[in-house]
Each structure stands twice: as C-alpha cells, then as structure tokens.
C-alpha angles and dihedrals in degrees: 000000000000101000095187092057091043091057102035111018119109094208111125094238093053093042091052092050092045093053092042091055090047094054093043089053091048093049091052090050090045091051094050097040103039115009109040110071113226091238089064089072114069095213091055097047125077095179102055141312130273105332091170094055091043091052102042104021133244096275097052092043093051092046089054091049091048091049093049093046094048095049093046092045091056091053092046092049091053090048096048098043092044093053098038100042103027113025102028094054089051092052090049097044123105093239096062121182101179097177097052093042093048091049091050090048093053091049089048093052091049090051091049091048091050091049088048090052089049089052089054092052091049092046094049092045092054091041088054090053089049091053100253090121128030089217137005109287115250128234094270088065101036100047097055091048090046092048091050089053092053096044097044109026101041097056091040098054095038092046093047094048092045092050091052092048093047092048091049093049091046092053093047090048090052091050091049091050092049091048092050090049092051091048090051091050091048091050092049091049092050090049093049093046090049088054091051094056100059093037090054095042097046091057091051093046090052090054092050091046092055090050092051091050089052091048093239116178088219092068095090090049090050091050090053090052091047090051089056090049092050092048090053095046095046100041104027109029094060087080122084089239135023137196110278091222091057091047090053091048089054089052091050091051091051092048090049089055090053092047090055090048097051098033124194093337090073124085110204127174125185118179122180119187124188133023124298092195114126093003127129131199138176106265126255097008097125104035096073090062092051092045090050090053090057097040099048101023120025098032090055095050118098096192136028103354115186139183127188121193122184120183120185116191118201131172096276106002140057122209115202121189125179132176130173140172120260134197122251097266122186113276113279095028112125129198093198095092133077136109094274096054093041091054096047091050089054091048092050090050090053098042097039106025105193093338106088127079119225123169121176118184136164140182134181094289108029148026120218135193126189119184131173121186139159122261126198143215121242094246091064095039095100091050090052091049090060096043097043089188113074123206119273110259097144135117126214111255 
C-alpha cells in the first residue's frame, strides 16, 4: 500500500479509505473509552470478570456495542463533516459573515444534540428489549449520560479531526513551499548557465576572428577546437551534472585555444591529480575562473604572461587552484569582477549554499583562486538532480 497516497492523495479511492480508517480508529477509541465498562475486562477489574457478558451472553453484548457505536458514529460524522467542510471554510473565507455563520452553527449543534438524544432513546429502548434494563430509563438517568456525551465526545472528535486536517495541510504547504523554492533555484541556475555560454563563446569567437583576419594558419585548428567546445556545451551541458572527465577535456580544449593565441610567449601549466573516472560535476563551474585569468591578466600583459592551474581530484571533493600574472594596474583596480565570475559565484551559492570554499586573492603581481567543492558518483546523480543542494562535506581552504 502506498501510504503517502493514502494520507495525501485526493483521488476518491484513497480519500474513501483514508476516511474509513479514521472512523474505524475513532470507533475503537470510542468503544474502549466510553462504551465498554472497565469491569468487562478481567485485567481492569479487581472484583470479578465480565458480569455483563456472563449475564446476557457474548452475542447480545456485542450487538448492543455495535448498535451504540454505529448510532454515535453517524452523529459524529455529521458533526465533523459539517464543521470541517461547511462552517470552517465560511469562517476562513474572505467574505466573512460572522453573525449568520455563527447562528447557523448554533442551530446545527442543537440539531446534532437532538439527534444524539434521539439515538439515546433508541439505544435504551432496544437495550430494554434485550434485557439490559427492566424498564425504560427515566430522564434522570438519560440526561446526565447524554450531557456527558456532548461535553466530552463532541470536542474530542472535532478536535482530533481538525488536528489531523491541519497537520496534513501544514505538511502539504511545506512541500509546496519547498517545491517552489527548488523551482526558483532551478530557474536561476538555468538563467545563470545560459549567461555563461554566450559570454564564454563570444570571447573565443573574437580570438578566432582576429586570427582569420591576420591569415594565421592556426585558424582551422582553432575552429576545430571551438567545434569540440560547442558540441560539449550544446549536447552535454543541458544536464544538471556532467562527467568530470568531459569537463576537464573541455578545459584542455579552451587552454589549447589560448596557447595558440598567445604563442611561445605564454607560459601555461595545467596539472590534474587523481582520477576523473566515475565522477560527476556541475557543468561550467571552473571555466569562468580560467577565462577570467586570460581576460583580465594574460591578455593585458606585454611580457611573460603565465597561468598555473592545479586540479586535485579526491573521492568526494575537487580542489581547484588557479594563479595567473597580472599587469601593474593603478591602485584600487581589481581583476576579481566580470560577468563570468559574478555568475559562477551566484551558481556556487545556489548549488552549494554555505558548503563550498572559495577564496580569491590578489597582490601586485598575481591573482589567485582556491575553490573546493563536492563531486559525485553517477549512481547518486539522479538524487542530486532532485535535491540541487548537496550536503556539506567541505573544508575551508
């Protein structure tokens, strides 16, 4: 049995079973708490076991209990459904008419009490015929029992049913809020990732365009590398996560393009430690840092530009360290800005809220980035797609 659907589904079959289970549970409670005298149960009686059953028999006693429970359950159902589905919505509606609704509620309660009193008369009349009473009980006996039913049973059943409904609605509201939050996060991630693609590609296209204008023989090779990059971005990056090995190959292709652009005057070091096999990562998280190092550092250097990238792959974490040369900008000018870095910071905040480590520092000669994030195995990829926010297993660098 699907317990979640049984509790929360609005399908008629599930709703019927849910209400049926509720009333069965209430009838059992009603029997134990109000109808079965304690001296019927041997363990509860110190003066002798089950005199009622011994006197009238099991069948007659059970029939009387069934009759009492059925008649009371009908009254309680009318009371609960009337209050929960008729009066309560009117009190909570925008167009409130407190006086009319309260008047209708009082009339409703009087009618239910009268029906309940009629049930008592029917029950006592049948019980008299069954031999439980020598004669029909008088008002001095009926009214106190009837009053106890109203004072104790009415608040109990209405309060219990209302508590169940409120808890259910609270849980569904929490789920709805969480779902809306996840959808908002997903939309923001898609928007940020969409902004990364053109920003990254336009810079590369500009480089190739300048080579074509200069008639460089390296232009076809650069176009081939760009084709590989486009294929990865179009066919791979539309997934929430990508294979870490493919992400690293894309980074190598991008670095190769930059090596062609800057030629022998450029000192580039890429070191990858650890195995990328069976590892998954969110796409395009690392490339904006590398792109930023070329855009704001290497491209502005007239002599001896350099970029060092070190990537350490562990079982569950990836440590990314980047350092690059920077020109001697006027004091107060920072290379830590730009659309690419701004977007990747926002993506990290959404994907790893408070659990990633990102340090960006710079001095007169260099710019450094240190990032530590979680990586995943393919078997838990689908689970991470749904969660969007992995557990915090990171250390501050």
